[in-house]
C-alpha positions as CSV (number, residue, x, y, z in Angstrom):
1,M,52.4,-13.6,-28.8
2,R,53.2,-15.1,-25.0
3,R,52.8,-11.7,-23.7
4,F,49.3,-11.1,-25.3
5,L,48.1,-14.5,-24.2
6,S,49.1,-14.1,-20.8
7,K,47.3,-10.8,-20.7
8,S,44.3,-12.1,-22.1
9,L,44.4,-15.2,-19.7
10,A,44.6,-12.5,-16.8
11,C,41.5,-10.6,-17.9
12,V,39.7,-13.8,-18.1
13,F,40.7,-14.9,-14.7
14,A,39.6,-11.4,-13.3
15,A,36.1,-11.7,-14.9
16,L,35.8,-15.1,-13.5
17,L,36.5,-13.8,-9.8
18,A,33.9,-11.0,-10.6
19,F,31.5,-13.8,-11.8
20,V,32.0,-15.6,-8.5
21,A,32.0,-12.6,-6.2
22,Q,28.4,-11.7,-7.6
23,G,27.0,-15.1,-6.7
24,C,27.6,-16.7,-10.1
25,R,25.1,-14.5,-11.7
26,P,26.3,-13.1,-15.0
27,G,23.7,-10.5,-15.4
28,W,25.5,-8.1,-12.7
29,L,28.7,-8.0,-15.3
30,K,26.7,-6.3,-18.1
31,G,26.4,-2.8,-18.3
32,T,26.9,-1.8,-14.7
33,R,30.1,-0.9,-12.6
34,A,31.2,-2.9,-9.3
35,E,30.7,0.4,-7.3
36,D,27.2,0.8,-8.7
37,K,24.2,1.1,-6.2
38,V,20.9,-0.4,-6.7
39,R,19.1,3.0,-7.5
40,V,15.3,3.0,-6.5
41,G,13.2,5.9,-7.2
42,V,10.9,6.8,-4.2
43,F,8.0,9.2,-5.0
44,V,5.6,9.8,-2.0
45,S,3.8,12.5,-0.4
46,L,5.8,14.1,2.2
47,T,3.8,17.5,2.5
48,G,0.3,18.2,1.5
49,G,-2.9,16.6,2.5
50,T,-1.7,13.2,2.5
51,A,1.8,13.4,4.0
52,G,0.5,11.0,6.8
53,Y,0.5,8.3,4.3
54,G,3.6,9.3,2.9
55,L,5.6,10.0,5.9
56,S,4.7,6.5,7.4
57,S,5.3,4.8,4.1
58,M,8.9,6.5,3.9
59,N,9.7,4.9,7.6
60,G,8.8,1.5,5.9
61,F,11.0,2.0,2.8
62,R,13.7,3.2,4.8
63,M,13.8,0.6,7.2
64,A,13.7,-2.5,4.7
65,A,16.4,-0.8,2.6
66,E,18.6,-0.4,6.0
67,E,18.0,-4.1,6.9
68,I,19.1,-5.2,3.5
69,N,22.0,-3.0,3.1
70,S,23.1,-4.1,6.9
71,R,23.2,-7.7,5.3
72,G,25.3,-6.7,2.4
73,G,22.8,-5.1,0.1
74,V,21.7,-7.0,-3.2
75,G,24.2,-9.0,-5.0
76,G,27.0,-7.1,-3.0
77,R,25.4,-3.7,-4.1
78,Q,24.3,-1.2,-1.5
79,V,20.5,0.1,-2.0
80,E,20.1,3.7,-2.3
81,L,16.8,5.2,-2.0
82,L,16.1,8.2,-4.3
83,V,13.3,10.1,-2.8
84,E,11.1,12.7,-4.4
85,D,8.2,14.5,-2.6
86,T,5.0,14.4,-4.6
87,R,3.5,17.2,-2.4
88,S,0.3,15.3,-2.6
89,D,-0.3,16.6,-6.0
90,A,-0.7,15.0,-9.5
91,L,1.2,17.6,-11.5
92,E,4.1,17.4,-9.1
93,T,4.0,13.7,-9.4
94,A,4.4,13.7,-13.0
95,R,7.1,15.8,-12.9
96,V,9.2,13.9,-10.2
97,V,8.5,10.5,-11.9
98,R,9.9,11.9,-15.3
99,R,12.7,13.1,-13.3
100,L,13.5,9.6,-11.4
101,V,13.0,7.4,-14.6
102,G,15.3,10.2,-16.8
103,E,17.7,12.3,-15.0
104,R,18.1,10.0,-11.9
105,N,17.9,7.1,-14.0
106,V,16.6,4.6,-11.4
107,H,16.7,0.9,-11.7
108,A,13.1,0.6,-10.3
109,L,10.3,3.1,-8.8
110,L,8.4,2.5,-5.4
111,G,5.1,4.6,-5.2
112,E,2.8,6.5,-5.2
113,V,0.9,5.7,-1.8
114,V,-2.5,7.4,-3.2
115,S,-4.2,5.8,-6.3
116,S,-4.6,8.9,-7.7
117,R,-1.1,9.8,-8.1
118,S,-0.1,6.3,-9.0
119,L,-2.6,6.8,-12.1
120,V,-0.6,9.7,-13.0
121,A,2.8,7.8,-12.5
122,A,2.1,4.7,-14.2
123,P,2.0,5.7,-17.7
124,I,5.3,7.7,-17.4
125,A,7.1,4.5,-15.7
126,Q,5.4,2.2,-18.4
127,A,6.8,4.5,-21.4
128,A,10.1,4.6,-19.7
129,G,10.2,0.9,-19.2
130,V,10.7,1.1,-15.5
131,A,9.2,-1.3,-13.0
132,M,6.9,0.7,-10.6
133,L,5.4,-1.1,-7.4
134,T,2.9,0.7,-5.5
135,P,2.6,-0.3,-2.1
136,S,-0.8,1.0,-1.1
137,S,-2.7,2.2,-4.1
138,T,-5.9,-0.3,-4.4
139,N,-7.6,1.2,-7.6
140,P,-7.8,-1.5,-10.1
141,E,-6.9,0.7,-13.2
142,V,-3.5,1.4,-11.8
143,T,-1.8,-2.0,-12.9
144,E,-3.9,-1.7,-16.3
145,H,-1.3,0.8,-17.6
146,G,1.0,-1.9,-18.6
147,D,3.2,-4.8,-18.0
148,Y,5.8,-2.8,-16.0
149,I,3.2,-1.5,-13.3
150,F,2.8,-3.7,-10.1
151,R,1.1,-3.3,-6.7
152,S,1.6,-5.4,-3.4
153,C,-1.3,-4.4,-1.7
154,Y,-5.2,-5.9,-2.6
155,T,-7.2,-4.1,-4.7
156,D,-10.5,-2.3,-4.3
157,P,-12.8,-4.9,-5.7
158,F,-11.4,-7.4,-3.1
159,Q,-11.8,-4.6,-0.3
160,A,-15.2,-3.5,-1.5
161,N,-16.6,-7.1,-1.3
162,A,-15.0,-7.5,2.1
163,L,-16.6,-4.5,3.5
164,A,-19.9,-5.3,1.7
165,R,-20.0,-8.8,3.3
166,F,-18.9,-7.3,6.8
167,A,-21.6,-4.8,6.8
168,A,-24.1,-7.4,5.6
169,E,-23.0,-10.6,7.8
170,G,-21.0,-8.8,10.5
171,L,-23.2,-6.1,11.2
172,R,-26.7,-7.0,9.7
173,A,-27.1,-3.9,7.9
174,R,-29.7,-4.0,5.2
175,R,-29.7,0.0,4.6
176,A,-26.6,1.8,3.6
177,A,-25.6,5.6,3.1
178,L,-22.5,6.7,1.4
179,L,-20.2,9.8,1.7
180,I,-18.1,10.0,-1.4
181,D,-14.7,12.2,-1.8
182,R,-15.7,13.0,-5.5
183,S,-12.1,14.5,-5.5
184,Q,-10.2,11.1,-5.0
185,A,-10.3,8.1,-7.5
186,Y,-10.1,5.6,-4.8
187,S,-13.0,7.0,-2.9
188,V,-15.1,7.0,-6.0
189,E,-14.1,3.4,-7.2
190,L,-14.3,2.0,-3.7
191,A,-18.1,3.5,-3.3
192,D,-19.1,2.1,-6.8
193,L,-17.7,-1.5,-5.9
194,F,-19.3,-1.4,-2.4
195,R,-22.7,-0.2,-3.8
196,E,-22.6,-3.1,-6.3
197,A,-21.6,-5.6,-3.9
198,F,-23.8,-4.7,-1.1
199,T,-26.9,-4.7,-3.4
200,R,-26.0,-8.1,-4.5
201,R,-26.2,-9.2,-1.0
202,G,-29.9,-7.7,-0.7
203,G,-28.8,-4.6,0.7
204,Q,-29.9,-1.1,-0.1
205,V,-28.1,2.3,-0.8
206,V,-30.6,4.8,0.7
207,S,-28.6,7.9,0.6
208,E,-25.2,9.0,-1.5
209,Q,-23.8,12.5,-0.5
210,P,-20.4,13.6,-2.1
211,Y,-17.7,16.0,-0.4
212,S,-14.3,17.1,-1.4
213,E,-10.9,16.7,0.0
214,G,-10.3,19.8,2.2
215,E,-13.6,20.1,3.2
216,E,-14.2,21.2,7.1
217,D,-17.8,21.0,7.6
218,F,-20.2,17.8,6.9
219,T,-23.3,19.1,8.4
220,Q,-25.3,19.0,5.4
221,Q,-24.1,15.6,4.1
222,L,-24.7,14.0,7.6
223,M,-27.8,15.3,8.0
224,Q,-29.2,14.1,4.4
225,A,-27.7,10.7,5.2
226,G,-28.9,10.4,8.7
227,S,-32.4,11.2,7.4
228,A,-32.6,8.2,5.4
229,S,-32.2,5.9,8.5
230,P,-29.2,3.9,7.5
231,D,-27.8,0.9,9.4
232,V,-24.4,1.6,8.0
233,I,-22.6,4.6,6.8
234,L,-19.9,4.0,4.3
235,V,-17.1,6.7,4.1
236,P,-14.6,5.5,1.8
237,G,-12.1,8.4,2.0
238,Y,-8.9,9.3,3.6
239,Y,-8.1,9.5,7.5
240,R,-8.5,13.6,7.8
241,E,-12.2,13.7,6.4
242,A,-13.1,10.4,8.0
243,G,-12.1,11.9,11.5
244,M,-13.9,15.0,11.0
245,I,-17.3,13.0,9.7
246,A,-17.1,10.9,12.7
247,R,-17.0,13.6,15.2
248,R,-19.7,15.6,13.2
249,A,-22.0,12.5,13.2
250,K,-21.9,11.9,16.8
251,E,-22.4,15.6,17.4
252,L,-25.4,15.4,15.1
253,G,-26.8,12.2,17.2
254,I,-26.2,9.6,14.3
255,D,-25.8,6.3,15.9
256,A,-25.4,4.2,12.6
257,P,-21.7,2.9,12.7
258,L,-19.1,4.3,10.3
259,V,-17.2,1.9,8.1
260,G,-14.4,3.1,5.9
261,G,-11.3,1.5,4.0
262,D,-7.9,1.4,4.2
263,G,-7.5,5.2,3.4
264,W,-8.5,5.6,7.2
265,D,-5.3,4.1,8.6
266,S,-3.2,6.9,10.0
267,P,-2.1,7.8,13.5
268,G,-3.7,11.2,12.3
269,L,-7.2,9.4,12.4
270,Y,-7.7,9.3,15.9
271,H,-6.1,12.5,16.5
272,I,-8.7,14.3,14.6
273,G,-11.7,11.8,15.4
274,G,-10.8,11.0,18.7
275,E,-13.5,9.0,20.9
276,Y,-16.2,10.0,18.3
277,L,-14.7,7.2,16.3
278,R,-15.4,4.6,19.0
279,G,-17.7,1.8,17.3
280,S,-16.5,2.7,13.7
281,F,-14.8,0.2,11.5
282,F,-12.4,0.2,8.5
283,S,-10.5,-2.3,6.5
284,N,-6.8,-2.8,6.5
285,H,-3.8,-4.6,5.3
286,F,-2.2,-5.1,8.6
287,S,-2.9,-5.6,12.0
288,V,-0.2,-4.8,15.1
289,D,-1.7,-7.6,17.2
290,D,-1.1,-10.3,14.5
291,R,0.6,-13.2,16.5
292,D,3.0,-14.3,13.9
293,P,6.6,-13.8,15.2
294,A,7.7,-12.2,12.1
295,V,4.9,-9.6,12.3
296,Q,5.9,-8.9,16.0
297,T,9.6,-8.4,15.4
298,F,8.8,-5.9,12.7
299,V,6.4,-4.2,15.3
300,E,9.2,-4.3,17.9
301,N,12.2,-3.2,15.5
302,Y,9.7,-0.1,14.2
303,I,9.0,0.9,17.6
304,G,12.8,0.9,18.3
305,L,13.3,3.0,15.3
306,Y,10.5,5.6,15.6
307,G,9.2,5.3,19.2
308,Y,5.8,4.2,18.1
309,P,3.8,1.4,16.2
310,P,3.7,1.1,12.8
311,D,0.3,1.6,10.5
312,A,-0.5,-0.2,7.4
313,F,1.1,2.5,5.1
314,A,4.4,1.7,6.9
315,A,3.8,-2.3,6.8
316,T,3.0,-2.1,3.2
317,A,6.0,0.1,2.1
318,Y,8.3,-2.3,4.3
319,D,6.9,-5.2,2.2
320,A,7.2,-3.7,-0.9
321,T,10.7,-2.7,-0.7
322,R,11.3,-6.1,0.3
323,I,9.5,-7.4,-2.6
324,L,11.4,-5.5,-5.0
325,L,14.9,-5.7,-3.7
326,H,14.0,-9.5,-3.8
327,A,13.4,-9.1,-7.5
328,V,16.5,-7.4,-8.2
329,R,18.4,-10.5,-6.5
330,D,16.6,-12.9,-8.6
331,A,17.0,-10.8,-11.6
332,G,20.9,-10.8,-11.2
333,S,21.0,-7.8,-13.0
334,L,20.2,-4.1,-12.7
335,D,18.7,-4.3,-16.5
336,R,15.1,-2.6,-16.0
337,R,13.6,-5.4,-18.0
338,R,15.0,-8.3,-16.2
339,I,13.8,-6.5,-12.9
340,R,10.4,-6.5,-14.3
341,D,10.3,-10.0,-15.3
342,A,11.5,-11.2,-11.6
343,L,8.9,-9.0,-10.0
344,A,6.4,-10.7,-12.3
345,S,7.3,-14.1,-10.9
346,T,6.9,-13.2,-7.2
347,A,4.9,-16.1,-5.4
348,G,4.8,-16.9,-1.9
349,F,6.5,-14.0,-0.6
350,K,6.0,-14.0,3.3
351,G,5.5,-10.3,4.3
352,V,4.4,-8.8,7.5
353,T,0.8,-7.9,5.8
354,G,0.7,-11.8,4.8
355,T,1.7,-13.8,2.4
356,I,1.9,-12.2,-1.3
357,T,1.8,-13.6,-4.6
358,L,1.7,-11.0,-7.7
359,G,-0.9,-12.8,-10.2
360,P,-0.8,-12.3,-14.0
361,D,-2.5,-9.2,-13.9
362,R,0.2,-7.8,-11.6
363,N,-1.9,-7.5,-8.8
364,A,-1.2,-9.0,-5.3
365,I,-3.4,-12.1,-4.0
366,K,-2.9,-11.5,-0.1
367,P,-5.5,-11.3,2.9
368,I,-7.4,-8.5,4.4
369,V,-8.7,-7.9,8.1
370,I,-11.0,-5.5,9.7
371,I,-10.4,-3.1,12.4
372,R,-12.9,-2.0,15.0
373,I,-12.1,1.4,16.8
374,E,-12.6,1.0,20.7
375,E,-12.1,3.6,23.5
376,G,-8.3,4.0,23.9
377,G,-7.4,1.8,20.7
378,L,-8.0,-0.2,17.7
379,Y,-9.2,-3.5,17.6
380,A,-8.8,-6.3,14.9
381,V,-11.4,-8.8,13.5
382,Q,-9.5,-12.1,14.1
383,E,-10.3,-13.4,10.4
384,R,-7.9,-12.8,7.5
385,M,-10.0,-12.9,4.4
386,M,-8.5,-14.0,1.2
387,P,-9.7,-13.0,-2.5
388,Q,-11.3,-16.4,-3.0
389,P,-15.1,-16.6,-4.3
390,A,-15.6,-19.6,-1.7
391,A,-14.2,-17.9,1.3
392,S,-15.6,-18.6,4.6
393,P,-18.3,-16.3,6.2
394,L,-16.7,-13.8,8.0
395,K,-16.7,-14.4,11.9
396,A,-17.2,-11.4,14.4
397,A,-14.8,-12.5,16.9
398,L,-13.2,-9.3,18.3
399,A,-9.9,-9.3,20.2
400,P,-7.9,-6.4,21.6
401,A,-5.2,-5.1,20.1
402,T,-2.2,-2.9,21.1
403,A,-3.6,0.8,21.2
404,R,-2.0,3.2,18.6
């Protein structure tokens, strides 16, 4: 009897030691071994047409995870990123997400960076009961797939309203032409929302021209758009086509400024469009010239690791990783449901892309900036616009930023 009792007390004592070692969070003791890692499934486009976004995002994911691991991990566990390449393809996205939530048994997901592929991944994650946090997919339908789907970036309705407001007030535009990538949900949605917001402000859409990802010659679309005498041309697409459109527009003598969304943000944009982009604008999540000390520390550390400044995809991925792992810590458990619940409670998170709160619709409430492209670099409009109906008018105070 004494032998049995002493053995039982020893077991209780060992359990208490483990409880204290994990910061008094009993959830860490349930269903996981002490040597387990926090397994985060990352699915991004590392090859294919939008590889530029995925590679930048991957830098941000890794940087955040390595920083957290260097400080002891989460609840004493190291973070392991299980990375899958979506190859910029919807079918491949579905395949790799099923693998991550099934065979690889991840605790949570980060991805995708493009809305059309997040829309494919979301129902798979929801059905599996695995929290999915996209760092940069802005299409509002992404989070409508269920209570396990989150985003830490702003949405297209907010972005479109900001662009329409900037076009109408900042550029004093009354006539807009749209060049829309019909192959991308992101482009179609942003164009639709901009049209509605711009006309509500008294503007008129005078031309709408379609194109598809991968096109090389935009002469016909630009000639049609230019013949309508627009004050501004909205190109709500991705950086490759945006750069080519800017080049061709200048060659055709079209002087109306081009305006785009966050899909423009990539080092590849300027490589493709070069000086032809000068005088164009796009909305973004982040500016490297933000004077916030935390932002400047992030920029300096990123340059130290990779040799060049971060773009917004790197910054949003960095924030998303930290938000997710903060939720894992708060959950005190690797249980998928507990992680989801903790993620849903994210409020006032201080990120490098702004202070982030995840609302009841699992969408982020956060600021936006407008970037102006000038000779030799990028320039940011120095006002952060928040998603509030009573936001103050946009000021056109422009200040130079670090060239990318």
